[in-house]
N, C-alpha and C positions, 0 to 999 in steps of 0.2 A: 752027352759031349758038351752042350753049352754049358751045364753047371760044373764040370771039370776046368773048364776054360775060366769061367768066372772065380772059382775057388783058386786057381793058378794065380790069375792076377791080384785077389786079396793077399795071398801068400807073398807075393812078390813085393807089393807094396809094403806090407807088415815088415818084410825083410830088409827093405830100403829104409823105412824109417828107423828100425832099429840099428842097422849098419851106420845111418848117418849120426844118431845119437852116440854111438860107441865111438865113432871116429871124433865127433865134436868132444867127447870127454877124455879121450886120449889127448887130443890138441890142447885142451885147457890144462890138464894134469902136466904136461911135457914142457909147455912153452909160457902160457899166461901165468900159471901159479908159481913156479920159480922166479919169474919176473918180479911178481908182487913180493912174494917172500925177500927176495935180494934188495929191491930198491925201497920197500915200504916197511916190511916186518922187522929186518934188522937194525935199521935206524930207531924204530920205535922200540924196541927191545932194549937197545943200549941208551936211550933216553930216560925209559923207565929204570934202569939200573941206576944211571947218575940222579935221578928224582929221588930213588928210594934211600942211596947213600945220603943225599943232602937233608932230607926229612929225618932220618936216623940220627945224623950228625945234630941237627937242632934239637931233637929231643934228648940226646945224651947231655950237649951242652946246658939246655934247660934244667936237666936233672942236677948236673953238677953245681950251676949256681945256686939253685935252690938249697941243695944240702949243704953248700957254704954258708949261704945266709942263714939257713936255720941254725947251722952249729955256733955261728957268731952271736946271733940273738939268743939262744939258749945260754951259751957261755956268759953273757953279759947279763942277762934277766936272773940266772939262777946263782952263779959262782961269784959275781962281783956286785950284788945288792946287798945292801944292809938294811933292811927293813925295821922300822921302829914301831911299836905298838904306841897306839894314841894314849892309851891309859897309863902309859908309863910317864908321859908329860905331864907334871900337877899344874902347869900354867897352861892349859888348853883353852884358851879363850876363843879362838876362830874355829871352832869345831860344831858340829851339829849336836842335837841332845842325844842322838842315839850313840855318839861316841864317849860320851861321858859316864865312865863308870866308875861307881864309888867303891872303894874296898876299906 
């Protein structure tokens, strides 16, 4: 009889602990978590979207500026250049000896 009473008390304590934990979990999931999501999660989400758009816009702008700069650099360096060979000039007095080619 004494062992049965002790087992009943232990079972009631275990039931009380688990029921309290379940009630605490239900309270957390139904009141605290929606509040956190509403007042912290959503603003953080929208701030993240704004930052992603800003960083992407900066990267695209950098790509466009670099592409335009390279275009004009290549255009000027290749198509508007008139290279002259050093050995075509017969009076080449200010050049090093490696540039003096005798033909």
